[in-house]
N, C-alpha and C positions, 0 to 999 in steps of 0.2 A: 581571514586565514579560516575561519569557523565555516562559512558558505561553503567554501571550498571543500573542506572536509565533508559537509553536508552531501553536499553533492557525490562525494562517491561512495560514503557508507550507507547512504539509504538505499539507495539502488540494490545494494549486497544485502543489506539486511532483510527487502524485501523477496529477495529471493531465496536466502538462507532459509527463512519461515516458510517460504514456500517447498522447497527441496526437504528442511525438518519435518515437515508433516507428512511425509512420503518414506521417512527411514525409520527402520525399528532399531529396535537394542538387539546386538548381539548374544544377550546374555552372559552366562557365567560357566561355559562347559555345559548346557544341558540340564542342570539341574532348576528345576521347576519351583517359582516362588509361591507361596501359598495365595498372595494375592498377586494380581500383575498390576506394575510399576506404571508408573507414566509415560515413562520413555517406552516399556512395551507395548502399551495399548495405544500409543499415540500421543499428540498433545492434547492434555487433559482441559475441556473448557473451550476449545477451538471449535467454531464452528464457520463454516462457508456457505455465503449466499449469492444467489444470483441477481443482479441489478441491472439497470439502467444506466446510462450518461448521456446528457448533452454538455457538450465544450465550444468553446470559441477560445483562439490564441490568436493575438493580435500586438501589433508593436515592431519587436525585434523578429518576432518570428511570427506566422500564419499558421493556421489550421481549425479546422472545423471537426466534430465527429458527433456523432450520435448513433448508439448500438451500446451492445452486451458490456457489460462490465461484473464487479463481483467486491465482495468486501466479507473478509477476514476479521473475524471478529477472537480475542483471545483474552484467558483469565490467568496465564500465565505470568508469574511475576517476573518483572522486567522486559516484557514485551509491549508493545504499543498496544492499546485497548482493540482498534481497529485498524484495519488497511484497507481503504477504498480504490480498487485498483481496475486501468482501462488501458487494452492494448488494442493498437489499429495499424493499418497500413501494411504494406509489404511483408510478409513474415512478423507482422504485429510489431515493428522497429519503435514503434512510436509508443510511450508508455507515459500515462499520468499515476500517480500514487498521492493519497490525503493520507497523512497519517493522525490518528487519534493519539494523543499523550497517552504515556507510558512506561516505565521504566525511565531510561534515559533519553527515552527519544520525545520531544516536543511535539505540539500540533503543527504539521507542515504539510506543504505540497511539493512535489517534483516533478516535475515532466524532462522527457525526455524527447524530442522534435526532430528527427533527420540529423542525428547525431551529436546535437547541441543539446547539454543539460542546461536548466533550469532549477533554482528552488526557491522557495519564498524565505523571508529574512524575517520569520516570526507567524504568528497566528492570527493576526488581525486580518479578519475577512473571509476565515473559514468558521463556518457554524456545521455544527453535527449532532444530529439526534439518532433515534434509535434507527429511523428508517430511511433518514435524508441525510446528506452531506453535501452543503456547497463550498464552493472557494470562490472567492472574488476578490483578485489580489492581484501586485503587479509580483514578477519573478524576475531574480537577476541570475544573469549566464555566468559560465565559468571565466568568458573574456568581458565580464563586466557589461555585456548588452542587457536590455531588458525586456520584456515581453507582459501583457497584462492576459491572464488566464480567468475566465468565467466559467465555472464545469458545477453542474448539479448531478450527483449521484442521489436514484432511487430506490430503495429495496423494500419494497412493498412484503408480504407476506408470500408466504408458498416456496420460498427459496430453498436450496439441498441445505442439510448440514452435513459435515463430515468430520469423525470420530480418527 
């Protein structure tokens, strides 16, 4: 049951974080605050950087992708410290998100591939440093299928920051 909940919650969290970074504060009827609040000026401490990823999925699902990816790092309480994201395929329908523990989110990996969703059952096999995230572990699908993931996100210097 915990795995199925994670399969539904984690992609939604990723979308909410991405959309939340774009939203602003409606304010309090036009009165100016002497100092901007975190919600008025965007998420405090969030930074987005371009990366590259090399990934292979084998077993119950098959895929390879090499190309652009990104990482969003957060200093906000209750949020994952970082989310490494890749999207590929027609209309970017395939996604891989690797989460670095923070808040109530544990270090984990979530894969959506051709309409099937897979998630890790722990963090063993995921290594995260400041410039790289690697995931070499089995994933379990919502219908108890399994797939093996091998992915490396490389996020060197020169990425873009977004406040």
